[in-house]
C-alpha positions, -999 to +999 in steps of 0.1 A: -543-496+147-516-473+137-483-470+157-466-439+162-427-444+158-408-434+187-384-404+183-351-411+201-333-378+209-298-375+192-283-368+225-296-398+241-266-421+252-241-392+252-221-385+282-224-348+298-186-343+291-195-351+252-224-328+253-202-300+267-176-304+240-205-302+214-220-272+228-184-256+229-178-265+193-213-250+184-203-216+201-169-215+185-186-223+151-211-195+155-184-168+165-163-178+134-193-172+112-201-139+129-166-127+127-162-137+090-196-118+081-181-087+100-150-089+079-169-094+047-191-063+054-162-038+058-163-013+030-137-016+001-125+009-022-118+003-059-093+030-069-055+031-072-040+064-057-006+075-068+011+094-040+044+107-033+068+138-035+065+163-066+088+154-095+088+117-085+071+108-119+033+101-108+017+120-137+040+101-163+031+068-148-006+078-150-003+087-189+016+057-195-010+032-177-037+052-195-024+055-231+004+031-232+029+058-240+046+085-219+033+120-226+051+151-218+042+162-182+050+187-155+047+192-118+010+188-111-009+213-089-043+196-092-055+160-087-053+142-121-078+112-126-082+086-153-098+054-161-071+029-169-081-004-189-069-034-173-089-056-199-113-053-227-141-054-202-125-040-170-111-004-161-095+009-130-100+045-116-064+060-109-061+092-089-029+110-092-024+131-060+001+162-064+030+161-042+035+198-035+038+200+003+008+227+006-017+205-014-006+168-009-029+164+022-056+160-006-048+124-005-069+122+028-100+132+006-095+101-016-083+076+008-118+062+014-122+052-023-088+036-023-082-002-030-046+003-033-019+031-027+013+034-047+039+056-031+061+068-059+097+075-051+124+088-073+151+064-066+178+081-085+176+113-060+165+094-026+201+097-012+198+135-013+161+141+001+154+109+019+142+127+050+117+147+030+103+116+014+103+098+046+080+126+061+057+123+033+054+085+035+049+090+073+018+111+067+004+083+043+011+055+070-005+076+098-036+081+075-040+042+066-037+031+104-061+058+113-089+044+092-119+032+111-123-006+117-153-006+092-128+005+064-105-021+049-072-007+047-059-004+011-029-023-002+003-003-003+032-004-026+064+016-025+075+021-062+113+027-065+106+047-098+132+058-125+152+029-117+167+030-152+187+060-141+204+041-112+241+036-114+251+001-102+286+013-091+299-018-071+266-030-064+255-064-079+219-069-093+195-054-117+188-019-118+153-026-104+168-045-074+194-019-067+168+008-066+143-012-044+173-019-020+184+016-019+148+032-012+141+006+013+172+011+034+170+050+033+134+050+042+136+027+070+165+047+084+147+079+081+113+067+094+131+051+124+147+085+132+112+098+134+099+069+155+128+072+178+122+109+182+086+105+192+092+078+216+116+102+235+091+127+237+105+149+210+082+167+183+089+160+147+081+183+119+048+175+105+028+183+073+012+217+068+023+251+079+059+258+083+073+249+117+044+229+126+049+200+149+030+168+149+026+137+170+016+114+141+015+078+147+016+050+122+052+038+128+045+008+151+064-023+143+064-058+159+101-065+157+126-064+184+127-031+201+102-017+180+125-005+152+109+005+122+112-022+096+087-023+065+086-061+070+073-054+107+050-029+101+017-034+120-005-015+096-002-044+071+020-058+044+041-033+022+053-042-011+081-028-032+086-028-069+111-010-092+097+008-123+103+034-151+086+049-180+099+048-216+109+081-230+108+071-267+108+034-275+128+010-256+135-026-268+154-057-254+180-078-272+152-093-291+136-064-305+105-066-282+092-034-265+103-032-227+074-025-203+091-003-175+056-006-155+053-043-158+060-049-120+031-024-112+007-040-137+017-074-121+009-061-085-022-048-095-035-080-107-020-099-079-043-077-055-073-085-076-084-048-081 
């Protein structure tokens, strides 16, 4: 005569409190899996957008990335695109957005395909046109924070470009460090002016038609008083780098070619484009 083995429930002998804790842990685990799945399902672009004011050097950066040499360029009035090689088997689409005030809003058309945005600033002239550059950057920040939840926000890099033209004066540090510090300070000051004007109910000049006013957002910060600081921006992390392009050959003291875009290339590798 065969004997059917008795199946003992795994919960047998467990107290009600233990069962409650196990149930709670199971629910938390399921919610974590669901949240992670939703996050992974968010759409992600694969292109690098070069944005920024006109004459900041975007087209020169694009040609240098594409051909490893700086080609003669002029102010662009149309979008330039190129496939930049990152390795022998991998390339990156790069889109150069014109900086002219009347057409720079074309940035919006390409934002959905962007994995990263490099906002290019001429560090050698930022002291003279800081408010104009900040207005343009405000538009970028607003567009990024206005993306739908289903769209992963692109990584953002502010390039203090043409830092080889910077004069150190009494400042200590490399030209890149000096350029980054100046660009950061001036843009934070100008963006804070715009944020404060909005918080006081004052209109600020927007992009588009002359005299147009706008209530763009995108300047919220988590720091004390909400004062605008790049490190506290609620839209995500903002990185900085100092760059330049070589006009002719430039070598270091050992005779090795100097890559003025090395920090940009390193950033692209770090964000795993």
